[in-house]
Structures are given as structure tokens and as C-alpha cells.
KOLZAVEX-291854 format. One line per field, with one value per residue (C-alpha): residue number from 1; residue in three letters; x, y, z. Coordinates in steps of 0.1 Angstrom, whole numbers. Layout:
gutor	(NUM; ...) .
dokol	(ala; ...) .
X	(X; ...) .
Y	(Y; ...) .
Z	(Z; ...) .
END
This chain:
gutor	(1; 2; 3; 4; 5; 6; 7; 8; 9; 10; 11; 12; 13; 14; 15; 16; 17; 18; 19; 20; 21; 22; 23; 24; 25; 26; 27; 28; 29; 30; 31; 32; 33; 34; 35; 36; 37; 38; 39; 40; 41; 42; 43; 44; 45; 46; 47; 48; 49; 50; 51; 52; 53; 54; 55; 56; 57; 58; 59; 60; 61; 62; 63; 64; 65; 66; 67; 68; 69; 70; 71; 72; 73; 74; 75; 76; 77; 78; 79; 80; 81; 82; 83; 84; 85; 86; 87; 88; 89; 90; 91; 92; 93; 94; 95; 96; 97; 98; 99; 100; 101; 102; 103; 104; 105; 106; 107; 108; 109; 110; 111; 112; 113; 114; 115; 116; 117; 118; 119; 120; 121; 122; 123; 124; 125; 126; 127; 128; 129; 130; 131; 132; 133; 134; 135; 136; 137; 138; 139) .
dokol	(met; ala; thr; trp; phe; lys; gly; lys; arg; arg; asp; glu; ala; glu; ser; thr; gln; gln; val; asp; ala; glu; val; ile; thr; glu; ala; ile; ala; his; pro; met; ala; pro; ser; val; asp; leu; ala; ala; phe; glu; arg; leu; ala; ala; glu; arg; lys; ala; met; val; ala; leu; cys; leu; tyr; ala; his; asp; arg; ala; arg; ser; ser; gly; val; ala; glu; arg; leu; glu; glu; gly; leu; ala; gly; val; gly; val; glu; ala; leu; arg; pro; asp; gly; gln; arg; phe; asp; pro; ala; val; his; glu; ala; gly; gly; thr; ala; asp; thr; asp; asp; pro; ala; leu; asp; gly; val; val; ala; glu; thr; glu; val; val; gly; phe; ser; asp; arg; gly; his; val; leu; arg; pro; pro; ile; val; thr; val; tyr; lys; val; his; ser) .
X	(781; 813; 826; 823; 840; 870; 872; 868; 899; 920; 911; 922; 953; 964; 956; 981; 1005; 999; 1004; 1037; 1054; 1047; 1060; 1089; 1093; 1088; 1113; 1137; 1132; 1135; 1154; 1156; 1185; 1175; 1177; 1186; 1176; 1205; 1190; 1157; 1177; 1197; 1167; 1151; 1182; 1182; 1147; 1149; 1179; 1155; 1128; 1149; 1163; 1128; 1118; 1149; 1138; 1104; 1117; 1139; 1107; 1082; 1064; 1047; 1070; 1045; 1051; 1090; 1086; 1065; 1088; 1118; 1096; 1092; 1126; 1138; 1114; 1138; 1170; 1177; 1183; 1181; 1213; 1210; 1244; 1233; 1260; 1285; 1319; 1322; 1339; 1341; 1343; 1304; 1293; 1296; 1305; 1279; 1286; 1298; 1283; 1306; 1313; 1329; 1330; 1361; 1343; 1322; 1346; 1342; 1309; 1280; 1256; 1228; 1220; 1210; 1198; 1194; 1215; 1207; 1225; 1216; 1228; 1257; 1266; 1262; 1236; 1238; 1263; 1240; 1248; 1258; 1266; 1298; 1306; 1338; 1355; 1354; 1387) .
Y	(756; 749; 727; 755; 780; 756; 749; 784; 791; 759; 775; 810; 796; 775; 806; 827; 801; 798; 836; 837; 806; 830; 861; 842; 827; 860; 877; 848; 849; 885; 903; 942; 962; 984; 1022; 1047; 1086; 1099; 1133; 1119; 1097; 1125; 1148; 1118; 1117; 1152; 1153; 1123; 1139; 1169; 1149; 1132; 1163; 1179; 1148; 1153; 1188; 1175; 1147; 1174; 1196; 1173; 1176; 1141; 1112; 1089; 1117; 1110; 1073; 1075; 1095; 1073; 1042; 1063; 1071; 1035; 1023; 1043; 1033; 1061; 1044; 1060; 1060; 1056; 1041; 1038; 1009; 1011; 1023; 1063; 1067; 1102; 1093; 1085; 1099; 1137; 1138; 1163; 1157; 1131; 1112; 1100; 1066; 1039; 1012; 1014; 988; 1016; 1045; 1057; 1038; 1057; 1064; 1077; 1096; 1131; 1137; 1113; 1108; 1093; 1074; 1067; 1034; 1036; 1072; 1095; 1125; 1137; 1120; 1112; 1138; 1115; 1118; 1092; 1076; 1089; 1071; 1095; 1099) .
Z	(976; 995; 972; 945; 963; 967; 932; 925; 947; 931; 896; 909; 921; 887; 866; 888; 884; 847; 845; 866; 844; 811; 826; 837; 805; 786; 806; 803; 764; 758; 788; 788; 796; 823; 811; 837; 832; 851; 853; 868; 892; 905; 908; 927; 950; 957; 965; 989; 1007; 1012; 1026; 1050; 1062; 1067; 1087; 1109; 1112; 1122; 1146; 1168; 1172; 1178; 1210; 1214; 1215; 1194; 1167; 1172; 1170; 1142; 1120; 1132; 1119; 1087; 1083; 1089; 1063; 1038; 1053; 1080; 1114; 1146; 1164; 1204; 1214; 1251; 1267; 1238; 1242; 1234; 1198; 1188; 1151; 1155; 1190; 1200; 1236; 1256; 1292; 1319; 1342; 1372; 1383; 1407; 1384; 1363; 1336; 1327; 1324; 1284; 1279; 1267; 1298; 1279; 1245; 1248; 1212; 1189; 1161; 1124; 1098; 1061; 1050; 1072; 1065; 1096; 1089; 1128; 1152; 1187; 1213; 1242; 1283; 1288; 1322; 1338; 1368; 1399; 1409) .
END
């Protein structure tokens, strides 16, 4: 019986390889030029933008850290990254200062101490900058 199952698996693997080879051969022999319906593409892009905005809205109002985390995972799956720049040098081009924290360490001056409100970027384009607390040398 075990021999029969092994033979069955081998037959399935060989037939899969044969089908894959036929598909590749057909694709090479008859390449298709991709056609794009511009109106449909623009509609899908607008719908994606609206869905991302709705997810960010839900994230901001989530009372459960688990729900917020799951929303972030889902957004990451479509290219939207959560921005938590803790420990990075403050950059006003991509961060919004929400406050300062005193420090005696000059090396920490201008470094993000913590993220107050998480930011988001969509494939490198900042949707919302993170609001951060920045270390400032205590004088």
C-alpha cells in the first residue's frame, strides 16, 4: 500500500512538471502584450487609497492594542508601513515634534526619545508623519 502511495505522488509530481513545461512553452510561443484598462486602474487606485485611509482611521480609534497591531500587519501586507522612529535622529521633513524630553547626554540631543502617535508611509510616500518626543540637552 505504501508503495502505491509513493508511486501516486511521483505520478502527480511528473504530471505537474509536464503541465508547467507546457504552460511555459505556450507562453514563450505566444506572448501576450498586457492590456491595461486605464479607467479600471484609476478606479482601483482610488479605492485602495480610500481603504488605506479607512484603515488608518480605524487604527487611530482602536482601543485594543491587538486590533491596532492586526491593522498594521494588514496595511504592511499592501505596502503601508508604520513609522516609529524611536532612536533615530529627528528629521523635520518626516517627523513632527510633539514635545521634548530633557537629557544630560549630548549624544542624545536631537534624537527621537519616543513616538507619541505612529506615522505611516505608503511605499516610501509619507501619508502621516509620526508625532515624536525629541531629546534635548538639559542646560
